[in-house]
KEKE-3310 file (N, C-alpha, C; in steps of 0.2 Angstrom, whole numbers, plus 5000, padded with zeros to 4 digits):
npx = (5435:5448:5452:5466:5472:5481:5480:5485:5479:5476:5488:5489:5492:5480:5469:5455:5450:5457:5468:5484:5498:5507:5522:5537:5549:5566:5571:5580:5578:5571:5574:5572:5567:5569:5579:5594:5602:5595:5593:5588:5572:5572:5586:5585:5577:5585:5595:5589:5586:5599:5602:5595:5602:5600:5602:5594:5577:5561:5548:5530:5519:5508:5507:5519:5528:5524:5528:5542:5544:5535:5526:5510:5501:5488:5488:5479:5476:5488:5506:5516:5530:5544:5561:5573:5590:5606:5617:5611:5605:5591:5575:5561:5546:5534:5518:5513:5501:5501:5503:5516:5523:5533:5551:5555:5568:5573:5577:5567:5557:5547:5533:5522:5504:5506:5519:5532:5533:5539:5550:5557:5559:5568:5580:5586:5588:5599:5606:5614:5611:5600:5583:5573:5556:5540:5526:5514:5515:5508:5505:5506:5515:5526:5529:5535:5547:5553:5552:5561:5573:5577:5584:5595:5587:5572:5564:5552:5552:5545:5544:5555:5552:5539:5542:5550:5542:5533:5540:5539:5545:5551:5544:5533:5527:5523:5513:5504:5500:5493:5483:5476:5472:5463:5453:5449:5442:5433:5424:5418:5410:5402:5395:5386:5377:5368:5351:5334:5325:5334:5343:5356:5363:5360:5368:5380:5382:5385:5397:5409:5410:5411:5424:5432:5430:5437:5450:5455:5458:5451:5441:5449:5444:5427:5415:5409:5394:5383:5368:5361:5357:5364:5377:5383:5388:5404:5409:5398:5389:5382:5364:5347:5342:5333:5337:5334:5328:5338:5347:5364:5376:5388:5403:5415:5428:5438:5451:5460:5475:5487:5491:5492:5484:5470:5461:5448:5437:5422:5409:5393:5378:5361:5350:5346:5354:5356:5357:5365:5372:5380:5387:5395:5401:5410:5418:5425:5431:5440:5448:5453:5461:5469:5477:5484:5491:5501:5510:5526:5543:5549:5539:5530:5518:5508:5505:5498:5486:5482:5481:5470:5460:5459:5453:5440:5436:5436:5425:5415:5412:5420:5417:5411:5421:5427:5438:5455:5465:5471:5478:5491:5495:5496:5501:5491:5475:5475:5489:5504:5506:5500:5490:5489:5484:5493:5504:5520:5529:5540:5536:5542:5550:5542:5533:5516:5500:5483:5472:5459:5448:5432:5415:5403:5386:5376:5361:5357:5367:5382:5399:5413:5429:5442:5459:5473:5490:5506:5522:5534:5551:5552:5539:5523:5513:5497:5488:5475:5464:5451:5438:5435:5426:5410:5397:5381:5369:5357)
npy = (5123:5112:5109:5108:5115:5128:5144:5156:5172:5187:5192:5188:5175:5162:5154:5145:5153:5164:5177:5181:5192:5188:5188:5187:5184:5181:5171:5177:5191:5199:5213:5228:5243:5255:5254:5249:5242:5232:5216:5202:5194:5180:5178:5185:5176:5164:5169:5170:5157:5152:5158:5150:5139:5131:5124:5122:5121:5115:5123:5124:5132:5140:5154:5159:5153:5160:5173:5172:5168:5173:5165:5158:5145:5134:5120:5110:5094:5089:5089:5103:5111:5121:5119:5126:5130:5131:5133:5140:5134:5132:5122:5119:5110:5102:5097:5088:5093:5107:5124:5135:5151:5153:5155:5155:5156:5144:5129:5116:5102:5090:5080:5066:5061:5048:5046:5043:5056:5061:5053:5059:5072:5069:5066:5078:5083:5088:5075:5074:5085:5094:5097:5110:5113:5117:5123:5120:5109:5093:5078:5066:5069:5073:5062:5051:5057:5058:5044:5038:5044:5056:5067:5073:5077:5085:5101:5113:5127:5138:5151:5158:5161:5167:5178:5185:5189:5197:5209:5222:5225:5239:5239:5231:5239:5250:5244:5240:5253:5258:5248:5251:5264:5262:5255:5265:5274:5265:5263:5275:5274:5263:5268:5277:5268:5265:5265:5268:5253:5244:5229:5220:5211:5215:5226:5221:5213:5221:5226:5220:5223:5237:5238:5232:5242:5252:5247:5236:5219:5208:5203:5204:5197:5191:5203:5211:5217:5225:5228:5237:5227:5216:5220:5217:5205:5201:5195:5194:5188:5195:5196:5195:5206:5221:5238:5250:5265:5273:5262:5256:5255:5244:5242:5231:5229:5224:5224:5216:5221:5221:5209:5211:5214:5224:5231:5237:5245:5254:5262:5268:5278:5277:5289:5293:5295:5286:5288:5278:5272:5283:5285:5273:5273:5285:5280:5269:5276:5284:5274:5268:5279:5282:5270:5270:5282:5278:5270:5266:5261:5248:5248:5237:5226:5221:5232:5241:5235:5234:5248:5252:5243:5246:5259:5256:5246:5253:5261:5253:5243:5232:5218:5218:5220:5209:5203:5202:5216:5218:5212:5205:5209:5207:5199:5189:5191:5189:5187:5179:5184:5196:5209:5209:5206:5196:5196:5200:5205:5217:5232:5235:5244:5243:5234:5229:5231:5229:5240:5239:5241:5237:5237:5227:5223:5211:5208:5221:5232:5237:5243:5245:5251:5252:5253:5251:5251:5256:5253:5265:5272:5281:5282:5280:5277:5279:5270:5271:5284:5288:5297:5296:5301:5302:5298:5302:5294:5300)
npz = (5602:5604:5621:5624:5615:5607:5599:5587:5586:5578:5583:5595:5607:5610:5621:5626:5636:5638:5631:5626:5623:5608:5609:5601:5608:5613:5626:5634:5632:5639:5644:5653:5645:5650:5660:5658:5666:5673:5677:5666:5666:5668:5672:5684:5691:5691:5699:5711:5713:5714:5726:5735:5735:5723:5707:5696:5690:5688:5680:5679:5679:5669:5667:5673:5664:5653:5657:5656:5643:5634:5628:5629:5635:5639:5646:5652:5655:5650:5649:5652:5652:5658:5659:5669:5669:5676:5667:5657:5647:5644:5644:5635:5636:5626:5620:5606:5601:5605:5600:5595:5591:5576:5576:5590:5600:5609:5616:5612:5617:5610:5612:5610:5614:5618:5622:5634:5643:5655:5655:5645:5651:5661:5655:5654:5666:5679:5687:5697:5706:5716:5712:5709:5711:5704:5713:5708:5701:5695:5704:5697:5687:5695:5703:5696:5693:5706:5710:5701:5705:5699:5703:5716:5726:5730:5729:5734:5725:5721:5726:5722:5709:5711:5720:5712:5701:5708:5709:5699:5682:5672:5660:5663:5673:5665:5657:5666:5671:5659:5658:5669:5666:5656:5663:5672:5662:5658:5669:5670:5659:5662:5673:5666:5661:5670:5675:5678:5682:5676:5677:5687:5679:5666:5665:5667:5656:5646:5648:5643:5629:5630:5636:5625:5615:5621:5620:5627:5629:5635:5650:5666:5676:5679:5679:5694:5698:5709:5717:5730:5744:5739:5738:5749:5748:5745:5733:5724:5711:5696:5694:5691:5699:5701:5700:5712:5720:5732:5733:5734:5722:5717:5708:5704:5694:5680:5667:5654:5646:5634:5640:5654:5669:5676:5690:5699:5711:5713:5722:5720:5723:5721:5716:5729:5745:5759:5777:5783:5772:5769:5780:5781:5769:5770:5780:5774:5763:5770:5776:5765:5759:5770:5772:5759:5761:5769:5762:5758:5753:5764:5773:5783:5775:5783:5791:5783:5781:5795:5797:5789:5794:5808:5808:5803:5812:5824:5823:5825:5815:5813:5811:5799:5789:5781:5774:5768:5766:5753:5737:5727:5710:5692:5678:5681:5689:5703:5711:5718:5735:5747:5755:5771:5788:5793:5785:5785:5776:5769:5760:5744:5731:5715:5718:5715:5720:5727:5736:5745:5755:5764:5769:5774:5776:5779:5771:5770:5765:5756:5755:5745:5741:5729:5724:5713:5717:5715:5722:5724:5723:5733:5739:5734:5720:5714:5703:5698:5693:5694:5701:5719:5727:5734:5723:5717:5707:5697)
capx = (5442:5451:5455:5473:5475:5482:5481:5487:5474:5477:5494:5489:5491:5474:5466:5447:5448:5462:5472:5490:5502:5512:5528:5541:5556:5570:5571:5585:5577:5566:5577:5569:5569:5571:5584:5598:5606:5591:5594:5582:5567:5575:5592:5583:5574:5591:5599:5585:5587:5606:5602:5592:5606:5598:5605:5589:5570:5555:5542:5525:5514:5508:5508:5526:5532:5523:5532:5549:5545:5530:5522:5505:5498:5484:5489:5474:5479:5494:5512:5519:5535:5551:5567:5578:5596:5611:5621:5607:5602:5584:5572:5553:5543:5528:5514:5512:5495:5502:5506:5519:5525:5540:5556:5556:5575:5573:5577:5560:5557:5540:5531:5515:5500:5508:5526:5533:5535:5543:5557:5561:5561:5573:5586:5589:5589:5606:5604:5619:5610:5593:5579:5568:5550:5534:5521:5508:5516:5504:5508:5507:5521:5532:5531:5540:5554:5555:5553:5567:5578:5580:5589:5597:5582:5566:5562:5547:5556:5541:5545:5560:5548:5534:5544:5553:5536:5530:5543:5538:5550:5548:5539:5527:5524:5519:5507:5499:5497:5489:5477:5472:5469:5457:5448:5446:5438:5427:5419:5414:5405:5398:5390:5381:5372:5363:5345:5328:5322:5339:5346:5363:5365:5359:5373:5386:5382:5387:5404:5415:5410:5414:5431:5435:5430:5443:5456:5456:5457:5447:5441:5454:5439:5420:5413:5404:5389:5379:5364:5358:5359:5369:5383:5385:5392:5410:5410:5392:5388:5376:5358:5341:5340:5332:5339:5329:5330:5342:5352:5371:5378:5395:5406:5422:5429:5445:5452:5467:5478:5494:5493:5492:5477:5468:5456:5446:5430:5419:5403:5389:5372:5356:5344:5347:5359:5354:5362:5369:5376:5384:5392:5400:5405:5415:5423:5429:5435:5445:5452:5457:5466:5474:5482:5488:5496:5507:5514:5533:5547:5551:5533:5527:5511:5503:5503:5493:5480:5480:5478:5463:5455:5458:5448:5433:5434:5435:5419:5410:5410:5425:5415:5409:5427:5428:5443:5461:5465:5473:5481:5496:5491:5500:5499:5485:5472:5477:5496:5507:5507:5494:5491:5485:5487:5498:5510:5525:5534:5540:5535:5548:5549:5540:5527:5509:5494:5477:5470:5452:5444:5425:5411:5397:5381:5371:5354:5356:5371:5389:5403:5420:5433:5448:5463:5479:5495:5513:5527:5540:5557:5551:5532:5518:5509:5491:5487:5468:5463:5444:5436:5433:5421:5403:5393:5374:5367:5350)
capy = (5122:5107:5112:5108:5118:5135:5146:5163:5176:5194:5194:5185:5167:5162:5148:5146:5157:5170:5179:5184:5194:5183:5192:5182:5186:5176:5170:5182:5197:5203:5218:5234:5248:5261:5253:5244:5238:5227:5209:5199:5190:5173:5179:5186:5170:5160:5172:5168:5150:5151:5160:5145:5133:5127:5126:5120:5121:5114:5127:5122:5137:5143:5161:5160:5152:5166:5178:5172:5167:5176:5160:5156:5139:5131:5113:5106:5088:5087:5092:5109:5113:5124:5117:5131:5126:5136:5135:5144:5130:5130:5118:5119:5103:5103:5092:5090:5097:5114:5128:5141:5154:5151:5159:5155:5153:5141:5122:5113:5095:5089:5073:5064:5058:5041:5046:5044:5063:5062:5051:5064:5077:5066:5066:5085:5085:5086:5070:5075:5091:5095:5100:5115:5111:5122:5121:5118:5103:5088:5072:5061:5071:5074:5056:5048:5060:5056:5037:5037:5048:5060:5072:5071:5079:5089:5106:5118:5133:5143:5158:5161:5164:5171:5184:5189:5192:5202:5216:5223:5229:5245:5237:5229:5245:5254:5241:5241:5259:5258:5244:5254:5270:5260:5254:5272:5276:5260:5263:5281:5272:5259:5273:5279:5262:5265:5269:5265:5247:5240:5224:5219:5207:5219:5231:5217:5210:5227:5229:5218:5227:5244:5237:5231:5248:5256:5244:5230:5212:5204:5204:5201:5193:5192:5209:5211:5222:5223:5233:5236:5222:5211:5223:5215:5199:5204:5192:5193:5188:5199:5193:5199:5211:5227:5244:5254:5271:5271:5257:5257:5251:5242:5239:5228:5227:5224:5221:5214:5225:5218:5203:5213:5215:5230:5229:5243:5245:5260:5262:5274:5278:5278:5294:5296:5292:5285:5290:5272:5272:5289:5284:5268:5276:5289:5276:5265:5280:5286:5268:5267:5284:5281:5265:5272:5287:5275:5266:5267:5256:5247:5248:5230:5226:5220:5238:5244:5232:5237:5255:5252:5239:5250:5264:5253:5243:5258:5264:5248:5239:5228:5212:5219:5220:5202:5200:5206:5223:5218:5206:5207:5208:5208:5195:5187:5196:5188:5184:5178:5190:5199:5214:5206:5206:5191:5196:5205:5207:5224:5235:5236:5247:5238:5230:5232:5227:5232:5243:5238:5240:5237:5236:5223:5222:5206:5209:5228:5236:5236:5248:5244:5256:5249:5256:5248:5255:5254:5256:5268:5272:5286:5282:5276:5279:5276:5269:5273:5291:5289:5299:5291:5305:5299:5301:5300:5294:5302)
capz = (5602:5609:5627:5625:5609:5607:5592:5586:5583:5579:5586:5602:5608:5613:5623:5626:5641:5639:5626:5628:5617:5606:5608:5599:5611:5615:5634:5638:5629:5643:5648:5653:5640:5654:5665:5655:5671:5676:5674:5663:5671:5669:5676:5691:5694:5692:5704:5717:5714:5717:5733:5739:5734:5718:5700:5691:5692:5683:5680:5675:5679:5662:5667:5674:5658:5649:5660:5654:5636:5630:5626:5634:5634:5644:5644:5655:5658:5647:5653:5648:5657:5656:5664:5670:5671:5678:5661:5653:5641:5646:5639:5635:5634:5623:5617:5598:5600:5606:5594:5597:5584:5573:5578:5597:5601:5615:5615:5613:5616:5608:5613:5609:5620:5620:5624:5641:5643:5660:5653:5641:5655:5665:5651:5654:5673:5682:5692:5703:5709:5718:5708:5712:5707:5704:5718:5704:5697:5697:5707:5692:5684:5699:5706:5692:5694:5712:5710:5697:5708:5694:5706:5723:5730:5727:5734:5732:5724:5718:5729:5717:5703:5713:5722:5706:5697:5712:5708:5691:5679:5669:5655:5667:5676:5661:5655:5672:5671:5654:5659:5674:5663:5652:5668:5674:5657:5657:5674:5669:5654:5666:5676:5661:5659:5676:5674:5682:5680:5674:5681:5687:5673:5660:5665:5666:5649:5641:5650:5639:5623:5631:5637:5619:5612:5624:5618:5631:5625:5639:5657:5670:5680:5678:5683:5699:5698:5714:5719:5737:5749:5735:5739:5756:5746:5741:5727:5721:5703:5694:5693:5689:5704:5698:5703:5715:5723:5739:5733:5732:5716:5717:5702:5705:5687:5678:5660:5652:5641:5633:5645:5661:5672:5680:5695:5703:5714:5715:5724:5719:5726:5716:5717:5736:5750:5766:5782:5784:5767:5769:5786:5779:5763:5772:5784:5769:5760:5775:5777:5758:5759:5776:5770:5754:5763:5773:5758:5755:5754:5770:5778:5782:5772:5788:5794:5779:5783:5801:5797:5787:5798:5814:5806:5802:5818:5830:5821:5826:5809:5811:5808:5792:5785:5782:5770:5768:5763:5746:5734:5722:5703:5686:5673:5684:5693:5709:5710:5725:5740:5749:5760:5776:5795:5794:5780:5787:5770:5768:5754:5740:5724:5710:5720:5713:5724:5728:5743:5744:5761:5763:5775:5772:5781:5776:5770:5770:5760:5756:5751:5744:5737:5728:5719:5712:5719:5714:5727:5721:5727:5739:5741:5731:5714:5713:5696:5697:5694:5694:5708:5725:5731:5734:5718:5717:5700:5697)
cpx = (5444:5454:5462:5476:5476:5483:5483:5482:5475:5483:5494:5488:5485:5472:5459:5445:5452:5466:5478:5494:5507:5518:5534:5548:5560:5570:5575:5584:5573:5570:5573:5572:5572:5577:5588:5602:5602:5592:5587:5578:5570:5581:5590:5580:5580:5595:5595:5585:5594:5606:5599:5596:5604:5601:5600:5582:5566:5549:5536:5519:5514:5509:5515:5530:5531:5527:5539:5550:5541:5526:5517:5501:5494:5484:5483:5478:5486:5500:5515:5524:5541:5556:5572:5584:5602:5615:5617:5604:5596:5580:5564:5551:5536:5525:5513:5505:5495:5504:5509:5522:5532:5545:5558:5563:5576:5573:5570:5561:5549:5539:5523:5511:5502:5515:5526:5536:5540:5550:5561:5563:5568:5580:5589:5590:5596:5604:5609:5617:5602:5589:5573:5561:5544:5529:5515:5509:5511:5508:5510:5513:5527:5534:5536:5547:5557:5557:5559:5573:5582:5584:5590:5592:5577:5564:5557:5551:5552:5542:5551:5557:5543:5536:5547:5547:5533:5534:5543:5543:5547:5543:5532:5523:5520:5513:5502:5496:5492:5482:5473:5468:5463:5451:5445:5441:5432:5422:5415:5409:5400:5392:5385:5376:5367:5357:5339:5326:5327:5341:5353:5366:5365:5365:5380:5387:5385:5394:5410:5415:5413:5422:5435:5435:5435:5450:5459:5455:5452:5445:5447:5450:5432:5418:5408:5400:5384:5375:5361:5361:5364:5376:5387:5389:5398:5411:5403:5392:5382:5370:5353:5338:5339:5334:5333:5332:5333:5347:5359:5372:5386:5397:5413:5423:5436:5445:5459:5469:5485:5496:5492:5485:5476:5462:5454:5439:5428:5412:5399:5382:5367:5350:5345:5352:5356:5359:5367:5374:5382:5389:5397:5404:5411:5420:5427:5433:5441:5450:5456:5463:5471:5479:5486:5493:5502:5512:5521:5537:5549:5545:5531:5520:5506:5501:5498:5486:5477:5477:5471:5458:5454:5452:5441:5431:5432:5428:5413:5408:5416:5423:5413:5414:5430:5433:5449:5461:5467:5477:5486:5492:5497:5497:5492:5482:5473:5484:5498:5508:5500:5495:5486:5488:5493:5504:5515:5530:5534:5539:5541:5546:5547:5534:5520:5504:5488:5476:5463:5448:5436:5421:5404:5392:5375:5364:5352:5360:5378:5393:5410:5423:5440:5452:5469:5485:5502:5518:5533:5546:5556:5544:5528:5515:5503:5489:5480:5467:5455:5442:5433:5427:5414:5399:5386:5371:5359:5346)
cpy = (5117:5111:5112:5112:5126:5138:5154:5167:5183:5196:5192:5178:5166:5155:5149:5151:5163:5171:5182:5186:5189:5187:5187:5185:5180:5176:5175:5189:5202:5209:5225:5239:5254:5260:5247:5239:5232:5221:5206:5195:5183:5173:5180:5180:5165:5162:5170:5161:5148:5153:5155:5138:5128:5129:5124:5120:5119:5118:5125:5127:5140:5150:5163:5158:5158:5172:5178:5171:5170:5171:5158:5150:5136:5124:5108:5100:5086:5091:5097:5111:5117:5122:5123:5128:5132:5138:5139:5141:5127:5126:5118:5113:5104:5097:5093:5093:5105:5117:5134:5144:5152:5157:5160:5152:5150:5133:5119:5105:5093:5081:5072:5062:5051:5040:5046:5051:5064:5059:5056:5070:5075:5066:5073:5087:5083:5081:5071:5082:5090:5099:5104:5113:5116:5119:5119:5112:5097:5082:5067:5063:5071:5067:5052:5050:5058:5048:5035:5040:5052:5066:5070:5073:5084:5095:5111:5125:5138:5150:5161:5164:5169:5178:5189:5193:5197:5209:5217:5227:5235:5244:5235:5235:5249:5251:5241:5248:5260:5254:5248:5261:5268:5258:5260:5274:5271:5262:5270:5279:5268:5263:5275:5274:5262:5269:5265:5259:5242:5235:5224:5216:5211:5224:5226:5214:5215:5229:5226:5222:5234:5243:5236:5238:5253:5253:5239:5224:5208:5206:5201:5196:5195:5198:5208:5218:5221:5229:5231:5231:5217:5214:5221:5208:5202:5201:5190:5193:5191:5194:5197:5204:5217:5233:5248:5260:5270:5266:5260:5253:5250:5239:5237:5225:5228:5222:5219:5218:5223:5213:5205:5216:5222:5227:5236:5242:5252:5259:5268:5273:5280:5283:5297:5292:5292:5286:5284:5272:5277:5288:5278:5270:5280:5285:5272:5270:5282:5280:5267:5273:5284:5276:5267:5277:5284:5271:5269:5261:5255:5246:5240:5230:5225:5227:5242:5241:5234:5244:5256:5249:5243:5255:5261:5249:5248:5262:5259:5243:5234:5221:5212:5220:5213:5199:5204:5212:5223:5212:5209:5205:5209:5204:5191:5192:5195:5184:5183:5184:5193:5205:5212:5207:5202:5192:5202:5207:5214:5227:5236:5240:5242:5234:5233:5228:5232:5235:5243:5237:5240:5236:5233:5221:5218:5208:5217:5232:5234:5241:5245:5249:5253:5253:5251:5253:5252:5257:5259:5269:5277:5286:5277:5280:5276:5276:5271:5281:5293:5291:5294:5295:5302:5302:5298:5300:5295:5299)
cpz = (5606:5615:5628:5619:5610:5600:5592:5583:5584:5583:5594:5602:5613:5615:5623:5631:5642:5633:5629:5622:5615:5604:5607:5601:5613:5623:5637:5635:5633:5647:5647:5649:5644:5658:5662:5660:5674:5672:5670:5668:5673:5673:5683:5695:5695:5698:5711:5718:5717:5724:5738:5738:5728:5711:5695:5694:5686:5684:5676:5675:5673:5662:5669:5668:5653:5651:5657:5647:5631:5626:5631:5631:5640:5643:5647:5657:5655:5650:5648:5654:5654:5662:5664:5672:5671:5672:5656:5647:5644:5641:5640:5632:5632:5620:5610:5597:5601:5600:5597:5590:5582:5576:5586:5598:5608:5613:5617:5612:5615:5610:5611:5615:5622:5622:5631:5642:5649:5659:5649:5646:5659:5662:5652:5661:5675:5688:5698:5707:5711:5713:5711:5708:5709:5709:5714:5700:5699:5699:5702:5687:5688:5702:5702:5692:5701:5713:5706:5699:5702:5696:5713:5728:5727:5732:5730:5731:5721:5720:5724:5711:5706:5716:5717:5702:5701:5712:5701:5688:5675:5664:5658:5670:5671:5658:5660:5672:5665:5655:5664:5671:5659:5657:5671:5669:5657:5663:5673:5664:5658:5670:5672:5659:5664:5674:5677:5678:5677:5679:5681:5681:5667:5659:5663:5659:5644:5642:5645:5632:5624:5632:5630:5615:5615:5623:5622:5627:5629:5646:5660:5675:5678:5682:5688:5699:5703:5716:5726:5741:5745:5736:5745:5754:5742:5734:5723:5714:5701:5692:5691:5694:5700:5703:5706:5719:5730:5739:5732:5726:5716:5711:5705:5698:5685:5671:5659:5646:5640:5638:5652:5663:5676:5685:5699:5705:5715:5717:5723:5723:5721:5719:5724:5740:5757:5771:5783:5778:5767:5774:5784:5773:5765:5776:5779:5765:5764:5776:5771:5758:5764:5774:5765:5756:5767:5769:5756:5756:5762:5775:5777:5780:5777:5791:5790:5781:5790:5801:5795:5791:5805:5813:5806:5809:5824:5829:5823:5820:5808:5809:5801:5787:5785:5777:5771:5765:5755:5744:5729:5715:5698:5680:5675:5688:5700:5709:5718:5729:5741:5754:5766:5783:5797:5790:5782:5782:5770:5761:5750:5733:5719:5711:5717:5717:5725:5735:5742:5751:5760:5769:5772:5777:5778:5776:5770:5764:5761:5753:5751:5739:5736:5723:5719:5714:5717:5719:5723:5725:5733:5741:5737:5725:5714:5706:5694:5698:5695:5701:5713:5729:5729:5728:5718:5710:5700:5691)
residu = (MET:ASN:PRO:SER:MET:VAL:MET:THR:VAL:GLY:GLY:PHE:LEU:CYS:THR:SER:ASN:ARG:CYS:GLN:PRO:ALA:ARG:LEU:LEU:ARG:LEU:TRP:ASP:PHE:ILE:SER:GLN:GLU:ASP:LYS:GLN:MET:ASN:THR:ARG:THR:GLU:ARG:ILE:MET:LYS:ALA:LEU:GLU:GLU:ARG:GLY:LEU:SER:GLN:MET:LEU:VAL:VAL:ASP:PRO:MET:SER:ILE:TYR:TYR:MET:THR:GLY:ILE:TYR:ILE:GLU:PRO:TYR:GLU:ARG:PHE:PHE:GLY:LEU:LEU:LEU:ARG:LYS:ASN:GLY:ASP:HIS:VAL:LEU:PHE:LEU:ASN:ASN:LEU:PHE:THR:ILE:PRO:ASP:GLY:VAL:GLU:LEU:LYS:GLN:VAL:TRP:TYR:SER:ASP:THR:ASP:PRO:VAL:MET:ASP:TYR:VAL:MET:GLU:TYR:ILE:ASP:LYS:GLY:SER:LYS:LEU:GLY:VAL:ASP:LYS:ASP:ILE:LYS:ALA:ARG:PHE:LEU:LEU:PRO:LEU:MET:GLU:ASN:GLN:ALA:ALA:THR:GLY:PHE:GLU:ASN:SER:SER:LEU:ALA:VAL:ASP:LEU:THR:ARG:GLY:ILE:LYS:ASP:GLU:GLU:GLU:LYS:GLU:LYS:MET:ARG:VAL:ALA:SER:GLN:ILE:ASN:ASP:GLN:ALA:ILE:ALA:ARG:PHE:LYS:GLU:LEU:VAL:LYS:GLU:GLY:ILE:THR:GLU:LYS:GLU:ILE:ALA:ASP:GLN:THR:LEU:GLU:ILE:TYR:LYS:GLU:LEU:GLY:ALA:GLU:ALA:PHE:SER:PHE:ASP:PRO:ILE:VAL:SER:PHE:GLY:ALA:ASN:ALA:ALA:ASP:PRO:HIS:HIS:MET:PRO:ASP:ASP:THR:VAL:LEU:LYS:ALA:GLY:ASP:VAL:ILE:LEU:PHE:ASP:VAL:GLY:CYS:ILE:LYS:ASP:GLY:TYR:CYS:SER:ASP:MET:THR:ARG:THR:PHE:CYS:TYR:LYS:GLU:VAL:THR:ALA:LYS:ASN:LYS:GLU:ILE:TYR:ASP:LEU:VAL:LEU:ASN:ALA:ASN:ARG:SER:ALA:ILE:ALA:LYS:ILE:LYS:PRO:GLY:VAL:PRO:LEU:CYS:GLU:LEU:ASP:LYS:THR:ALA:ARG:ASP:ILE:ILE:THR:GLU:ALA:GLY:TYR:GLY:GLU:GLY:PHE:ASN:HIS:ARG:LEU:GLY:HIS:PHE:ILE:GLY:LEU:SER:GLU:HIS:GLU:PHE:GLY:ASP:VAL:SER:LEU:THR:ASN:GLU:THR:LYS:ALA:GLU:PRO:GLY:MET:ILE:PHE:SER:ILE:GLU:PRO:GLY:ILE:TYR:LEU:PRO:GLY:ASP:THR:GLY:VAL:ARG:ILE:GLU:ASP:LEU:VAL:LEU:VAL:THR:GLU:ASP:GLY:VAL:GLU:VAL:LEU:ASN:SER:TYR:THR:LYS:GLU:LEU:GLN:VAL:ILE:GLU)
# end
């Protein structure tokens, strides 16, 4: 497939590396079915822009455009943009190589590879106002706008989009629940693949088929399958390491269902549990549960990280917990926002993020336990239900 092409397959808009539901909805039709008073996604973003003193924004992040339109295109070197305007007359800019479904009720401006596309964009920008720009816009597209004074000024306004996407609406919450339910079922199936003499890669190579049997469309990220000392590398890629008695088995896996991602980590032991593995497993489990127990609206996210990190540090393994506690997730496996010691953002209802403490001992072993959590009006909903009790696979 040409890397700039998009095609519709089985009801999904597909590029070479990702499929998204081809929902033929108008830009203003993203109203929650459960809460009719909720503003549309685009209206929420426009309100956030207005609060920043902006009346227009050029969005180029494909996933953010998908969030508002239901159309996913991976443009690679070509320009693909959505100009949001205060009057509601938003404009989508598309290369002739792109494909979108019929019936998209949104103004479209098409261009060829030899057309001066940014000249076309400038025709729709209000030159008497400041332009909000996406942090992901390439310099070769932004500089012509600046050189031609297409607006009175330019401001990185990505937070208006990112923070809006960080608060999931009811439709998104339900899709995240379903994706996580599939992940729960999948990891139970992955556990059944474990047997003497198998390699990490042999297990990993079977995971996508299992996900598809369970109704998922794709991976949300390449699966991490780690045996023994390999589990001390948080982002280890499966290789030809052969499983042996006494090894931990770490699965960090996720799938996409209806465009939304899941992500979960569970750690098992094979045939026997060493004293060290039992010790660090219990610490990580305590850190995971203690951080989750603190989640409610108004709690700074940094306090969640500190809660988990203090448990691990006080036990003497602080250096072995070498990453933040969690990340936000939704349409992408890692979205804007994190759960770290430096993020003082307060938890709000609708946020979905991971809680994934770990201890990694290079050359020896590693343990991580991860759940996705949804902040509710009065506390937290854990989206994963697969057991976190230590399991020994015989």
